C-alpha positions in Angstrom: 0.0 0.0 -0.1 2.7 2.5 1.0 4.5 1.9 -2.4 1.3 2.8 -4.2 0.7 5.9 -2.2 4.2 7.1 -2.8 3.5 7.1 -6.5 0.5 9.5 -6.1 0.7 13.1 -6.9 0.7 15.4 -4.0 -2.9 16.7 -4.1 -4.1 13.1 -4.5 -2.3 12.0 -1.4 -3.8 14.8 0.5 -7.3 13.6 -0.5 -6.2 10.1 0.7 -5.2 11.4 4.1 -8.5 13.4 4.2 -10.3 10.1 4.3 -8.9 9.5 7.9 -10.3 12.9 9.0 -14.0 12.5 8.3 -14.7 14.3 11.5 -12.5 17.3 10.6 -14.2 20.7 10.7 -11.9 23.7 10.5 -13.4 27.1 10.8 -12.5 30.7 10.9 -14.8 33.7 11.4 -15.7 33.8 7.7 -14.8 30.5 6.2 -15.4 26.9 6.8 -13.6 23.8 5.5 -14.9 20.5 6.5 -15.0 16.8 5.6 -18.1 14.8 6.3 -20.2 12.1 4.7 -17.4 11.3 2.3 -17.3 14.8 0.9 -15.3 18.0 1.2 -17.3 21.0 2.1 -16.1 24.7 1.7 -18.2 27.7 2.9 -17.0 31.3 2.2 -18.5 34.6 3.0 -18.3 36.8 -0.1 -17.7 40.1 1.8 -14.5 39.8 3.5 -11.1 41.3 3.4 -8.5 39.8 0.9 -5.9 38.9 3.5 -8.2 36.6 5.4 -9.4 34.9 2.2 -5.7 34.5 1.0 -4.9 32.9 4.5 -7.8 30.5 4.1 -6.8 29.6 0.5 -3.1 29.0 1.4 -4.0 27.0 4.7 -6.0 24.5 2.9 -4.2 24.5 -0.5 -7.2 25.9 -2.4 -5.3 28.1 -4.8 -6.4 26.0 -7.8 -10.1 26.5 -7.2 -10.3 30.2 -8.3 -12.4 31.2 -5.3 -11.5 34.9 -5.8 -12.7 34.7 -9.4 -16.0 33.2 -8.4 -16.5 36.0 -5.7 -15.6 38.6 -8.3 -17.7 37.3 -11.2 -20.3 35.0 -9.6 -19.6 32.6 -12.6 -19.7 29.0 -11.3 -18.6 27.4 -14.5 -14.9 26.7 -13.5 -15.9 25.2 -10.1 -18.6 23.0 -11.7 -16.1 21.7 -14.4 -13.8 20.7 -11.5 -16.5 18.5 -10.0 -17.8 20.9 -7.2 -21.5 21.2 -6.5 -23.1 24.4 -5.1 -24.8 23.6 -1.8 -26.1 27.1 -1.7 -25.2 30.6 -3.1 -26.6 33.8 -2.0 -25.6 37.5 -1.7 -23.8 36.9 1.6 -22.1 33.5 1.3 -21.8 30.4 -0.8 -21.1 26.7 0.0 -19.7 24.1 -2.3 -19.0 20.3 -1.9 -17.2 17.6 -3.7 -17.1 13.8 -3.1 -13.8 12.2 -1.9 -12.4 9.1 -3.4 -14.0 5.9 -2.1 -12.3 4.3 1.0 -13.6 0.8 0.4 -10.2 -0.5 -0.6 -7.3 1.7 0.2 -4.8 -0.9 -1.3 -6.1 0.1 -4.6 -5.7 3.9 -4.1 -3.4 4.3 -7.2 -5.9 2.7 -9.4 -8.5 5.2 -8.2 -6.6 8.2 -9.2 -7.1 8.9 -13.0 -3.6 9.5 -14.4 -4.2 11.4 -17.6 -1.7 9.3 -19.5 -4.1 6.3 -19.2 -7.3 8.0 -19.4 -9.5 7.5 -22.6 -10.5 11.0 -24.2 -7.5 12.6 -22.5 -7.5 15.1 -25.4 -11.0 16.3 -24.1 -9.7 16.6 -20.6 -6.7 18.7 -21.7 -7.7 20.8 -24.7 -5.0 23.3 -25.8 -7.6 25.7 -26.9 -11.3 26.0 -26.1 -14.0 28.8 -26.0 -13.8 28.8 -22.2 -10.2 30.3 -22.3 -9.8 34.0 -23.4 -6.2 34.8 -22.2 -3.1 33.3 -20.7 0.4 34.4 -19.8 3.4 32.6 -18.2 4.9 33.5 -14.9 8.3 32.0 -14.0 10.6 32.6 -11.0 14.3 31.8 -10.7 14.6 31.2 -14.4 13.7 33.0 -17.7 10.6 31.9 -19.7 11.0 28.9 -22.0 12.8 30.0 -25.2 10.7 29.7 -28.4 12.2 29.3 -31.9 9.5 29.4 -34.5 7.0 27.0 -33.1 9.5 24.9 -31.1 9.4 25.5 -27.3 12.4 24.5 -25.1 11.2 23.2 -21.7 13.7 23.7 -19.0 14.0 22.0 -15.5 16.5 23.8 -13.3 19.0 21.8 -11.2 18.3 18.1 -10.4 21.8 17.4 -11.6 22.1 14.2 -9.6 19.1 12.6 -11.5 20.0 9.8 -13.9 17.1 10.3 -16.1 14.5 13.1 -16.5 11.4 12.8 -18.9 8.9 15.5 -19.9 5.2 14.6 -20.0 2.1 16.7 -20.7 -1.1 17.2 -22.6 1.1 17.5 -25.8 2.2 13.9 -25.8 -0.7 12.2 -24.1 1.1 12.1 -20.7 3.4 9.4 -22.0 6.1 9.2 -19.3 8.6 7.4 -21.6 8.2 9.3 -24.8 10.2 12.6 -24.3 13.6 12.4 -22.7 15.2 15.6 -21.5 18.8 16.4 -22.2 21.2 17.1 -19.3 23.0 20.5 -19.3 25.4 22.2 -16.9 22.6 23.5 -14.7 19.5 21.3 -15.5 17.6 19.6 -18.2 16.0 20.6 -21.5 13.6 19.2 -24.0 12.1 20.7 -27.3 8.4 20.4 -28.1 6.7 21.8 -31.2 3.5 23.6 -30.1 0.7 25.7 -31.7 -0.6 28.7 -29.7 -2.7 27.6 -26.7 -2.6 26.3 -23.1 -0.7 23.1 -22.1 -0.3 21.1 -19.0 3.0 19.4 -18.1 5.2 17.7 -15.5 8.7 16.4 -15.1 9.6 12.9 -14.3 13.0 12.7 -12.5 14.0 9.0 -12.0 10.4 7.9 -11.9 9.1 10.7 -9.7 6.4 12.9 -11.2 6.9 16.6 -10.2 5.5 20.0 -11.1 7.8 22.8 -12.3 8.6 24.6 -8.9 9.9 27.6 -11.0 6.6 28.0 -12.7 3.9 30.0 -10.9 1.1 28.9 -13.1 -0.4 25.7 -12.0 -3.8 24.1 -12.0 -5.7 21.2 -10.5 -7.3 18.9 -13.2 -10.3 18.2 -10.9 -9.1 14.6 -10.4 -6.6 15.2 -7.6 -3.5 16.1 -9.8 -1.9 19.5 -9.9 -0.1 20.2 -13.2 2.2 23.1 -14.3 0.7 25.2 -17.0 2.5 26.8 -20.1 1.0 29.1 -22.7 2.3 29.1 -26.1 1.7 32.8 -26.9 0.5 34.5 -30.0 0.6 38.2 -29.2 2.8 40.6 -27.4 1.4 43.6 -25.6 4.0 46.4 -25.9 4.1 49.8 -24.4 7.2 51.6 -25.8 7.1 54.5 -23.4 6.8 55.3 -19.7 10.4 54.0 -19.3 10.6 55.7 -15.8 7.3 54.1 -14.5 7.7 52.0 -11.3 5.0 49.4 -12.4 2.8 48.9 -15.3 -0.1 46.4 -15.5 -2.2 45.2 -18.3 -6.1 45.1 -17.7 -8.9 44.2 -20.0 -12.1 42.4 -20.8 -10.0 39.1 -20.7 -9.3 39.4 -16.9 -12.4 41.3 -15.9 -10.5 44.5 -15.8 -8.4 43.6 -12.8 -6.0 46.5 -12.3 -3.2 44.7 -10.5 -3.1 41.1 -11.9 -1.1 41.2 -15.1 2.2 42.7 -14.4 4.2 43.7 -17.4 7.9 43.1 -18.0 10.3 45.9 -18.2 12.3 46.1 -21.5 14.9 48.4 -22.9 12.3 50.5 -24.7 9.3 50.3 -22.2 7.2 47.4 -21.1 5.9 44.1 -22.7 3.8 41.1 -21.8 3.7 38.0 -24.2 0.2 36.4 -24.0 -2.1 33.9 -25.6 -5.4 35.5 -26.8 -8.3 33.4 -28.1 -10.2 34.3 -31.2 -12.6 37.1 -30.5 -12.5 40.8 -29.7 -10.5 41.9 -26.7 -10.6 45.5 -25.1 -7.8 46.6 -22.8 -5.8 49.4 -21.1 -2.4 49.9 -19.5 -2.3 50.9 -15.8 0.8 53.0 -15.4 1.6 53.7 -11.8 -2.1 53.8 -11.0 -3.2 55.8 -14.1 -5.2 54.1 -16.9 -3.8 54.6 -20.4 -5.0 53.6 -23.8 -2.4 51.9 -26.1 -0.7 54.7 -27.9 0.6 52.2 -30.5 -3.0 50.9 -31.3 -5.4 53.2 -33.0 -8.4 50.8 -32.9 -10.6 51.8 -29.9 -14.1 51.5 -28.6 -15.9 54.1 -26.4 -16.4 53.3 -22.8 -18.7 54.4 -19.9 -16.2 57.0 -18.7 -16.4 59.2 -21.8 -13.1 57.7 -22.8 -11.8 54.9 -24.9 -10.4 51.4 -24.6 -7.9 50.0 -26.9 -9.2 47.0 -29.1 -7.7 43.8 -30.5 -9.4 41.6 -33.0 -8.5 38.0 -33.4 -10.2 35.7 -35.9 -12.8 36.1 -38.6 -15.4 38.9 -38.0 -19.1 38.1 -37.8 -21.3 40.8 -39.4 -24.3 41.6 -37.3 -27.1 43.2 -39.4 -30.3 45.0 -38.7 -32.4 45.5 -41.8 -34.5 48.6 -42.0 -34.8 51.3 -39.3 -33.3 53.9 -41.8 -34.8 56.8 -39.6 -33.0 55.7 -36.5 -30.5 58.1 -35.1 -28.4 55.6 -33.1 -28.3 51.8 -33.1 -26.1 49.8 -30.7 -25.2 46.1 -30.5 -25.0 44.4 -27.0 -24.5 40.8 -25.9 -22.8 38.3 -23.9 -19.6 38.8 -26.0 -19.1 42.3 -24.6 -20.8 41.7 -21.2 -24.0 43.4 -22.2 -22.3 46.8 -22.3 -24.6 49.4 -23.9 -22.2 52.1 -24.6 -19.6 50.4 -26.7 -20.7 48.9 -30.0 -22.2 51.6 -32.2 -23.5 50.1 -35.4 -22.7 51.6 -38.9 -25.5 52.9 -41.1 -25.9 51.3 -44.5 -28.3 51.8 -47.6 -30.5 49.0 -46.2 -30.2 49.3 -42.4 -27.3 48.9 -39.9 -24.4 46.5 -39.5 -21.3 46.0 -37.3 -18.5 43.5 -37.9 -17.3 41.8 -34.7 -14.6 39.2 -34.3 -16.0 36.2 -32.4 -14.5 32.8 -31.6 -16.5 29.5 -31.9 -19.2 29.5 -29.3 -22.8 30.3 -28.3 -23.8 34.0 -27.8 -26.9 36.0 -26.8 -27.3 39.5 -28.1 -29.8 42.3 -28.7 -30.1 45.6 -30.7 -30.7 49.0 -29.1 -32.6 51.3 -31.5 -32.8 54.8 -30.2 -32.8 53.5 -26.7 -35.2 50.6 -27.2 -33.9 47.2 -26.8 -35.1 44.4 -29.1 -34.0 41.0 -30.4 -32.8 40.5 -34.0 -35.8 40.2 -36.2 -33.7 38.5 -38.8 -32.7 35.6 -36.4 -35.5 33.2 -35.6 -33.5 31.5 -32.8 -34.1 33.2 -29.4 -33.6 32.2 -25.8 -35.6 33.4 -22.7 -33.1 34.7 -20.1 -34.8 35.7 -16.9 -37.9 37.0 -18.9 -35.9 38.8 -21.5 -36.1 37.5 -25.0 -32.6 37.5 -26.6 -31.3 36.5 -30.1 -29.1 33.4 -29.9 -26.1 32.8 -32.2 -24.3 29.5 -32.5 -20.9 29.7 -34.4 -19.4 26.6 -35.5 -21.8 24.1 -33.8 -20.1 20.8 -33.0 -22.7 18.8 -31.2 -26.4 18.1 -31.8 -28.5 17.2 -28.7 -31.3 14.8 -29.7 -34.3 13.5 -27.8 -36.1 10.7 -29.6 -39.8 10.2 -29.2 -42.0 12.4 -26.9 -43.9 13.5 -30.1 -46.8 14.4 -27.9 -44.8 16.9 -25.8 -45.8 20.5 -26.0 -42.4 21.8 -25.3 -38.9 20.6 -24.7 -36.0 22.5 -23.3 -32.3 21.7 -23.0 -30.5 22.5 -19.8 -26.9 21.8 -18.8 -23.6 23.2 -17.4 -23.4 25.4 -20.6 -26.4 27.5 -19.5 -26.5 27.0 -15.8 -29.2 24.4 -16.2 -31.8 27.0 -17.1 -35.3 25.6 -17.4 -36.6 27.7 -20.1 -33.6 29.0 -22.1 -32.8 26.6 -25.0 -36.1 25.5 -26.6 -35.5 22.4 -28.7 -37.1 22.2 -32.3 -39.0 19.3 -33.7 -37.2 17.3 -36.3 -39.8 14.5 -37.4 -40.5 12.7 -34.2 -37.4 14.0 -32.4 -36.4 17.2 -30.6 -32.9 18.6 -31.5 -30.7 21.6 -30.7 -27.2 22.2 -32.0 -24.5 24.0 -29.8 -20.9 24.7 -29.8 -19.5 23.0 -26.8 -16.0 23.5 -25.4 -13.8 20.5 -25.3 -14.0 18.4 -22.2 -16.9 17.1 -20.0 -20.5 18.4 -20.0 -23.5 17.4 -18.0 -27.0 17.9 -19.3 -30.8 17.1 -19.0 -33.9 17.5 -21.1 -37.0 19.3 -19.5 -40.1 17.8 -21.2 -43.3 19.7 -20.4 -41.6 20.7 -17.1 -40.3 17.2 -16.1 -36.4 16.8 -15.9 -35.2 13.6 -17.5 -31.8 12.1 -18.4 -31.0 11.3 -22.1 -32.6 7.8 -22.5 -30.1 7.0 -25.5 -27.0 8.1 -23.6 -25.6 5.4 -21.2 -23.1 7.9 -19.7 -24.4 9.6 -16.5 -23.2 10.7 -13.1 -25.1 11.1 -9.8 -25.9 14.8 -8.7 -26.7 16.3 -5.3 -30.5 15.7 -5.9 -30.1 12.1 -6.5 -31.6 12.3 -10.0 -28.5 12.1 -12.1 -27.2 14.0 -15.1 -26.3 12.8 -18.4 -22.7 13.1 -19.4 -20.9 13.7 -22.8 -17.3 14.4 -23.6 -16.3 16.6 -26.5 -13.0 15.8 -28.1 -10.6 17.3 -30.6 
């Protein structure tokens, strides 16, 4: 048993130890971490000082959960994708839980941890690019970022000169521990990998021992008990070739919820720079120079903002042209949607001979939107697909659909809706359409795991033609699909 446990990655071992602490209940004034009934429970007050929250996160090793991001945005997607269930969520506090591994047979602990190298559909669990990721940058300490020549990245493990053999494994080689040998240098080990832009997970294996890159501050739990180092193959460099005498310059934008002190830029001989990965789409941003917000002087493309000022704009990918026919007498028409966080002061449409239009770069995905004609909001009359979002009728745009949900039978049903982790299990948002005797709805789903159900005339049911399902906190089960490359 001890040999099996030694092979586990550190977070997985922590979960095993937790099985012996079922009565543990650790509490501070504003947070609770407890283990009971075979589950981990976390309760956190939303309005609390940052120091207390940081202390709680560090104390219990919760840095991979993104609790700060959830408190800031109230978006539960990342927590749900990692297997956490919301016990409650209100204006003051939220509680989440997650099952621990079974303690029925601790001698098989190693078999219960899903090492990604052996897991079918591993490409879906570790996609290099998906529509849930907008931005990424690398953060190293004690060593320079990995060098890149054309598309070849040189991974570098510092020190470990006493090791006989070091391997590199990651999402780029199906986590094969025997495929990528690293070459010994005078101060560490190197290996070269050809990568396209995106996000990659990796680990080093020194004489059979799996380890994260201690010099890489970017790391993430895969939701299965394994913490992996993260590397972003970048495709854009933010440059500010001025303000050389500034003490600190940060990058802030729509891709990080405009957080002013999160993305510290690197000093160069001409100013400041930050290599980054940007997903297809439209991104607005500014630089924060010693506390002052500045547009990018080297980028003339700008959108107006709510402060009677402007934000700099970057477009990645092919633009989609939104069109509103007619309304020639309107004075002002704006576009608003989930893609710009429903801002109503940014996207002024251009008048044409037949109406209004606006080209806007979007990545593959599902989007809600509306037009604002002289102050009056309305769905797109040229788009028959609409969704009901909290009583508001919005137009619905699916770019590059890659999965069609299909419910066979139920021809006598009056209405069928689709609910899942992709729409927060809304009961009345995605109305399915009849296709013969079936009900269908096509979406673009990010690669990885998704859970869903059908709502037939108000009744929730699992997909009868999908054998994959998992239990939920209500004991009614959810259907499961995996979207691969």
